[in-house]
N, C-alpha and C positions, 0 to 999 in steps of 0.2 A: 326301113333302116334310115333312109335319107331324112324322113320326117322327124325321127328321133334325134338325129344329129343336128338338124335345124333348130329343134326345140331346145336342145342342150346349148347350142350356140347363142340363141336369144337370151336364155336364162343367164348364161355366163356373162354376156354383154351387160345386162342390167346389174348383176352383182358387181361386176368390175367398175361400172360407173359409180355405184354407191360406195365402193371401197375407195376409189380415188377421191371422191368428195369428202369422205370421212377422214382421209389422211390429211387434208389441208382445209380445215374449216374456216380459217381466216378470222379468228376471234379478235374482237376489238374492245377497247374500254378497260375498266377496272377488273373485269372478270379474267382477262388475259393475264394480268399481274398475279392475281390470287391463284390461278391454276399453275403458273410457273413456280410459285413458291412451295407448292406441295412437293412430295418426294420426287426427286429427279430420277431415281432408279425405276420407280414404278411407271413414270411417264415414258421414259425411254424404252422400257420393256414393251409397253403397249404400242409405241410407235414402231418398234422393230417387228412386232407381230403383225400389225396392219401392213407394213411394208412387205413382209414375206408373203402375206396373203395376196396383196396386189400383184406382186411379181408372178406368183403361181397362177393367178387368174389370167394374167396377160399371156403367159406361155400357153395355157389351155386355149385361150381365145385364138391366138395365132395358129396353133395346131389344128383346131377345128375349122378355121377359115381355109387352110391349105387342103385339108381332107375334103371339105365340101366343094372346093374349086376343082379338085381332081375327079370327084364323083360326078359332078354336074356336066363335065365335058365328055 
Protein backbone atom coordinates (compact mmCIF):
# COMPACT_ATOMS: atom_id res chain seq x y z
CA UNK A 1 0.00 0.00 0.00
CA UNK A 2 2.69 2.47 0.99
CA UNK A 3 4.73 1.61 -2.12
CA UNK A 4 1.73 2.38 -4.32
CA UNK A 5 1.21 5.73 -2.57
CA UNK A 6 4.89 6.61 -2.99
CA UNK A 7 4.74 5.74 -6.69
CA UNK A 8 1.61 7.87 -7.10
CA UNK A 9 3.34 10.70 -5.21
CA UNK A 10 6.41 10.59 -7.48
CA UNK A 11 4.33 10.45 -10.66
CA UNK A 12 2.14 13.32 -9.45
CA UNK A 13 5.25 15.35 -8.65
CA UNK A 14 6.67 14.88 -12.16
CA UNK A 15 3.37 15.70 -13.86
CA UNK A 16 2.96 18.76 -11.61
CA UNK A 17 6.43 20.06 -12.53
CA UNK A 18 5.64 19.57 -16.22
CA UNK A 19 2.30 21.34 -15.81
CA UNK A 20 3.91 24.33 -14.09
CA UNK A 21 6.55 24.63 -16.80
CA UNK A 22 3.88 24.32 -19.49
CA UNK A 23 1.88 27.12 -17.87
CA UNK A 24 4.68 29.72 -18.13
CA UNK A 25 6.92 28.95 -21.10
CA UNK A 26 8.36 32.51 -21.27
CA UNK A 27 8.17 32.85 -25.05
CA UNK A 28 10.42 35.52 -26.56
CA UNK A 29 10.77 37.20 -29.90
CA UNK A 30 8.40 37.53 -32.83
CA UNK A 31 6.69 34.20 -32.08
CA UNK A 32 5.27 35.71 -28.90
CA UNK A 33 3.53 38.46 -30.87
CA UNK A 34 2.09 36.09 -33.45
CA UNK A 35 0.70 33.77 -30.78
CA UNK A 36 -0.95 36.67 -28.96
CA UNK A 37 -2.67 37.78 -32.15
CA UNK A 38 -4.41 34.42 -32.55
CA UNK A 39 -7.85 33.99 -30.99
CA UNK A 40 -7.84 35.33 -27.46
CA UNK A 41 -10.75 33.13 -26.37
CA UNK A 42 -9.00 29.94 -27.44
CA UNK A 43 -5.80 30.95 -25.70
CA UNK A 44 -7.56 31.93 -22.50
CA UNK A 45 -9.54 28.66 -22.45
CA UNK A 46 -6.33 26.68 -22.75
CA UNK A 47 -4.72 28.74 -20.03
CA UNK A 48 -7.72 28.18 -17.76
CA UNK A 49 -7.60 24.43 -18.39
CA UNK A 50 -3.88 24.23 -17.61
CA UNK A 51 -4.41 26.36 -14.50
CA UNK A 52 -7.20 24.07 -13.24
CA UNK A 53 -5.03 21.03 -13.93
CA UNK A 54 -2.12 22.59 -12.03
CA UNK A 55 -4.31 23.38 -9.01
CA UNK A 56 -5.78 19.87 -9.00
CA UNK A 57 -2.32 18.29 -9.15
CA UNK A 58 -1.12 20.59 -6.36
CA UNK A 59 -4.00 19.55 -4.09
CA UNK A 60 -3.37 15.86 -4.83
CA UNK A 61 0.35 16.33 -4.17
CA UNK A 62 -0.22 18.00 -0.79
CA UNK A 63 -2.81 15.37 0.18
CA UNK A 64 -0.49 12.50 -0.73
CA UNK A 65 2.34 14.18 1.19
CA UNK A 66 0.20 14.40 4.33
CA UNK A 67 -1.03 10.81 3.99
CA UNK A 68 2.51 9.48 3.48
CA UNK A 69 3.75 11.48 6.48
CA UNK A 70 0.99 10.03 8.69
CA UNK A 71 1.58 6.46 7.50
CA UNK A 72 5.38 6.65 7.89
CA UNK A 73 5.25 7.63 11.55
